[in-house]
C-alpha positions as CSV (number, residue, x, y, z in Angstrom):
1,M,153.1,97.8,85.7
2,L,150.9,96.0,83.3
3,S,150.5,93.0,85.6
4,M,149.5,95.4,88.5
5,M,146.8,96.9,86.3
6,R,145.5,93.4,85.5
7,R,145.3,92.5,89.2
8,M,143.4,95.7,90.0
9,L,141.0,94.9,87.2
10,W,140.3,91.4,88.5
11,L,140.0,92.7,92.1
12,S,137.5,95.3,91.0
13,L,135.5,92.8,89.0
14,L,135.4,90.3,91.9
15,G,134.4,93.1,94.3
16,G,131.6,94.2,91.9
17,A,130.3,90.7,91.6
18,G,130.4,90.3,95.4
19,Y,128.5,93.5,95.9
20,G,125.9,92.5,93.3
21,G,125.5,89.1,95.0
22,W,125.0,90.8,98.4
23,I,122.3,93.2,96.9
24,F,120.5,90.3,95.3
25,W,120.5,88.4,98.6
26,Q,119.2,91.4,100.5
27,H,116.3,91.9,98.1
28,R,115.5,88.1,98.2
29,Q,115.3,88.2,102.0
30,A,113.2,91.4,101.9
31,D,110.7,89.7,99.5
32,D,110.2,86.8,102.0
33,S,109.4,89.1,104.9
34,D,106.9,91.4,103.1
35,Q,103.9,89.8,104.7
36,A,102.4,92.0,107.3
37,P,102.3,90.5,110.8
38,E,98.9,89.2,112.0
39,W,97.6,90.9,115.1
40,P,95.6,88.8,117.6
41,P,91.9,89.6,117.7
42,L,90.9,92.2,120.3
43,E,89.0,90.9,123.3
44,P,86.2,92.9,124.8
45,P,87.2,94.6,128.0
46,D,86.5,92.9,131.3
47,P,83.9,94.9,133.2
48,T,85.3,93.7,136.6
49,T,88.7,95.1,135.9
50,M,87.2,98.3,134.6
51,A,85.2,98.8,137.8
52,T,88.3,98.3,140.0
53,S,90.4,100.8,138.0
54,G,88.0,103.6,138.8
55,I,86.1,103.7,135.5
56,A,82.4,103.5,135.8
57,A,81.4,101.6,132.6
58,S,79.2,98.8,131.5
59,V,80.0,96.9,128.4
60,S,77.1,95.4,126.4
61,A,77.4,93.4,123.2
62,T,74.8,94.0,120.5
63,S,73.1,90.9,119.5
64,G,74.0,89.6,116.0
65,S,77.0,91.8,115.6
66,D,80.6,92.1,116.8
67,E,80.2,95.7,117.8
68,L,80.6,96.8,121.4
69,S,79.2,99.8,123.1
70,V,80.3,101.4,126.3
71,D,77.4,102.8,128.3
72,G,77.4,105.0,131.3
73,V,80.9,106.4,131.0
74,A,81.1,109.7,132.8
75,D,82.9,112.8,131.6
76,A,86.7,112.7,132.4
77,A,86.5,115.9,134.3
78,T,83.9,114.6,136.8
79,P,85.2,113.7,140.3
80,A,83.5,110.3,140.3
81,T,85.7,108.9,137.5
82,T,89.1,110.4,138.5
83,G,91.3,110.0,141.5
84,A,91.3,113.7,142.1
85,M,88.8,116.5,141.6
86,W,89.6,118.7,138.6
87,V,87.7,120.7,136.0
88,E,88.4,122.0,132.6
89,P,89.4,125.7,132.4
90,V,86.9,128.2,131.0
91,D,88.4,130.6,128.4
92,G,91.9,130.0,129.7
93,Q,91.0,130.7,133.3
94,C,90.2,128.4,136.3
95,P,86.6,128.7,137.6
96,D,85.8,129.8,141.1
97,G,86.6,127.2,143.7
98,Y,89.4,125.6,141.6
99,P,92.4,128.0,141.9
100,I,95.2,125.5,141.2
101,K,96.5,125.7,137.6
102,A,98.0,122.5,136.2
103,N,100.0,122.1,133.0
104,D,100.1,118.7,131.3
105,N,103.2,119.4,129.2
106,S,105.4,120.2,132.2
107,G,103.6,118.1,134.8
108,I,103.7,121.1,137.1
109,F,100.9,122.9,139.0
110,H,100.9,126.5,140.1
111,V,99.2,127.9,143.3
112,P,97.8,131.5,143.6
113,G,100.6,133.9,144.6
114,G,103.2,131.8,142.9
115,R,105.9,133.3,140.7
116,F,104.4,132.2,137.3
117,Y,100.8,131.8,138.4
118,E,99.4,134.8,136.5
119,R,101.0,133.8,133.2
120,T,100.2,130.1,133.3
121,V,97.5,128.9,130.9
122,P,95.9,125.9,132.7
123,E,95.0,122.6,131.1
124,R,93.3,121.4,134.4
125,C,92.1,123.2,137.4
126,Y,92.1,121.7,140.9
127,A,90.4,122.7,144.2
128,D,93.6,122.1,146.2
129,A,97.2,121.0,145.9
130,A,96.6,117.5,147.2
131,D,94.3,116.7,144.3
132,A,96.9,117.9,141.8
133,E,99.6,115.8,143.5
134,A,97.3,112.8,143.5
135,D,97.1,113.1,139.7
136,G,100.9,113.1,139.3
137,Y,101.7,116.8,139.1
138,R,104.4,118.4,141.1
139,R,104.3,121.8,142.8
140,A,106.1,124.7,141.0
141,K,109.4,125.8,142.6
142,A,109.3,129.2,144.2
């Protein structure tokens, strides 16, 4: 009985020492990796790729500084800068000529006469369903 208690004591001491060594090793490794990663410097956007992506912008660098300014960027709701024609809702309602209600959270658009059309609060308003589909929305089910 006494020899069994001695063995248990030695095993617990060895286990505690092993655990202490493991904790020390983990903290030592964490100290070596505390340096924040260095991000590469940002390159100014290429005007040619911006023009092909449908964004009308011209980038001009200010002389003597590293600041960039983007000139001539149109509002996101204007038809010239987007693939489809949409407008912002006014007071939670779509303006005349833009009856299609689109919801960004669900990715669904609702047409007049649809089941949930009246209770839908639009985030974008479209002139027709093809424009909403071109922007990635899907038509509401019956």
